[in-house]
N, C-alpha and C positions, 0 to 999 in steps of 0.2 A: 503492500500499500505507501503508495508517495506521499500521502496528505497525513501530516503527525497528527491532524486533528481528528481525520475517518480510523488511522489505530487507534488514537485512546480511547475512539467512541466505541470501536467494535471489543477492543478488550475490557472496556469498563462497564458496558452496558451491554452489549448483545451475548459476550461469552461470559460475563458474572453474572451468575443466576442469581445469588445470595441468597439470603433468608431472612427477607424483612417483615419487621412486625405486623404489618399492615397485611401480609399474605394470612397470618394466622386471622386476622380478625375478619376480613371477609370473606372467606372461603366458607366459613360453616354457614353464611346467607346464600351462597350461592344453593350451598348442598340444600336447606330448606326450600328454597325457590324451586329446586328441582322434584320436591314432593308435593309441592303446594297445589292442591286438586280445586284449587276456584277456578272457575268460568265466568270468563269476562267479555266483554264487546269492545274489539279494537277498530278503529278507524286509519288503516296505512295510507300514509299521503304519500308516499314514496316508490320504487319499484317492486314492493311486494316479497314472499317469501316464496322461494325455490321451493321449498319444504312441507308450507303450508298453507291451504288453500284455506279462504272461508271467514267472516270477521267477528266469529264467535269462538273462542279459542280456551283450551284451559292454560292456566298461568305456568304449569309446570313442564308443557310443550314448548312455549314463547323461550322459556331458560333452556329448555334444550337446544331448540335451533338459532336464537338469535343472540344469545349471551356469548360475548366475545370469552374462547376457553382459556383458564389458566396462563396458561403459556404466555400466549399474546398480552393476555391485560397486565400480567406481572411486569411485562418489557414495558408496556407503557406506561407503569408506576415507578421503572428506572430511565425511561427516558425524561420522565418530568422531574425525578430526582436530579438526573446531571444537567438540566438546563435551567434548575432554580426556577422553576414557572411561577411567578407572582400571578399573573391570570392566565388561566386556561379556559379554550371555551370547547365541548362537545357538541355536535351535530348528531343527536340521537342519541338519547338517556337510555332507551327500553327500558332492562330492569332495574336498572342505576350498578350495576356492579364493578364496571368500567369507570363509573363516574365517582365509584369511591377509590378506586385505585388511585385516579386522579387526584381527589383532594388531598387523601394521606401521606402525599409525596411533598406535600409545602405546606404544613397544617397555617400557616401565617400566609399563605394567599388566598386564594380565590377561585373557583370555578363555576363556570355560569354552563348549564347544560338544557338545551333545547330538547323538547319532546312534541310531536305531534299529537299522540293519541292519550287524551286524557286518561284514559282507565290503565294506562300502560305507566303513565307519569306517575299518581296514586299510589302504586306497588312501590315505582323507585322511592318515592317519599318516604315509606316505610321501610325501606331498606336504609335510607339514611339517617332515620330516627332512631331505628335498631343500634346501627353501629355508634351514635354518638356522635357524629362528624356534623358540624355547624359550618364548614364555610364551602357552600353548595349553595349558588341561587339556582332556581330551577325556574324556566321561563316557557311555556307552555303556546301550542299553535303552529301552525304552517312555520317553517323556516324562509317561505319567500316574502315574508313582513316581518316576524319577529326578528330576524339575524339582522334585518339593515336597521331598524331600528336601535338593536343594541349597538350594533358598531358607530353610529351617529354621537351616542354619546359616553361610549369608552374606547378613547384612541389608540391602545398599547396592545398588544395580546403576546404571550410568549410561547403558548404552546396551542395550538390548535388539531381536533382530534373529528375529523369528516368522517362521519359513519350514518348516515342519514335517509340518503337517497341515491340509491346504485344508478343511477341513469346520466349520459356523458353531459346535457345541457347545463341540469343543476349543478352537478357537481362542478363543472368548470364557472359557473355563475358561482358560487359559495369561495371558489380559490382566489377568484379576482378581488370579489368585495372584502375578504378575511386580508388579502394582502396587503390592501392599503393600511392596516391595521397594524403590522408587523414590524419588525425592525432584524437590524444586521444577523442577532443573534435567536431569533424564530427559529422554532419546527413544528412543520406541519406534516400529518401522520394522514394517510389516507387508506381507508379499510378497504378489502375484497377487489383490489383495483385489475386480477382479473376474473373478476363474478361475470363479467359477458363482454362481448363485443363492444359494448357503449362505452363500459368501464375502462377498458383495455386502451380506448383510443383517448378518452379523457387523460388518463396517465401519461399516453405517448407525448398529449399537448402540455403538457406538465411540464414535463422532464427537458423540452426543448423550450421552453419560457427564458426568455433574457433573463429576466428577475431571478432566476433562481441557477446555482451553482452546482450543488451536488446534492444528488439522491440516489437513494437505495431502495432496490426491487429489493425485499425479502420474501416475494411471493401473497402473503395473505395482506402484509402493509406495506405501502410505498411511503418513504418518508423520505421529506424534502429539507433543503437546509439553503438557507438565503445570502451564508458567510461570504463575503466580497472579497474578503483574502483570499478565498480557496477557489482553486483552478475549476472551471465547470468540468464536470465529471458525473458517470454513471456507472453504478454498477451495479449487480447481481449476486445477492447473496443466499448461501445456502442457510435457512436457520431452521 
């Protein structure tokens, strides 16, 4: 690896699995959700699910198909720790497990999470309360209106996790909107970049963007860096 920054990121974040306190605090909540038999009505404003159809679903079914697996959620936690994120945003709260991983990375920072489904958001709020985590602000409604409203009032974003609408046009729109509020050390994470041809096209567009310097494709995630001191490069890494 030619970049010292990238070498350090791989060694300290990707390879260092760690044994963080947050892991033991959050994973029991995941296990409870995987057993939750409650049935809820959901309104999916994104591209939908490849594995589950219909608007009436069991919570445990949502947990099985929509929650970010522990390995990846814990990687997000370590990224947030590494960049010392004071302000993180998440598009797509789901049941709140990944949100908790973001929030526990820096208790003095704040996570702003957006969720379009009111019933799913309610269950996520239950998880935040159960974990006793207070530095999360949950914003309801469609990202198309709630995200621009938030960005107008809050200029700086350190970390962004985009996992809410697996289509090309919205993904690129969110990317361009968020990028205006980012700085040299901000990090953007795009989930499911190989989920569909649309998402692959969106990811290719992001990689080629002149404002982006370093990108990592670890298959499930695309990680974007904006550091001007780093030469523009793109890596595909096995993780």
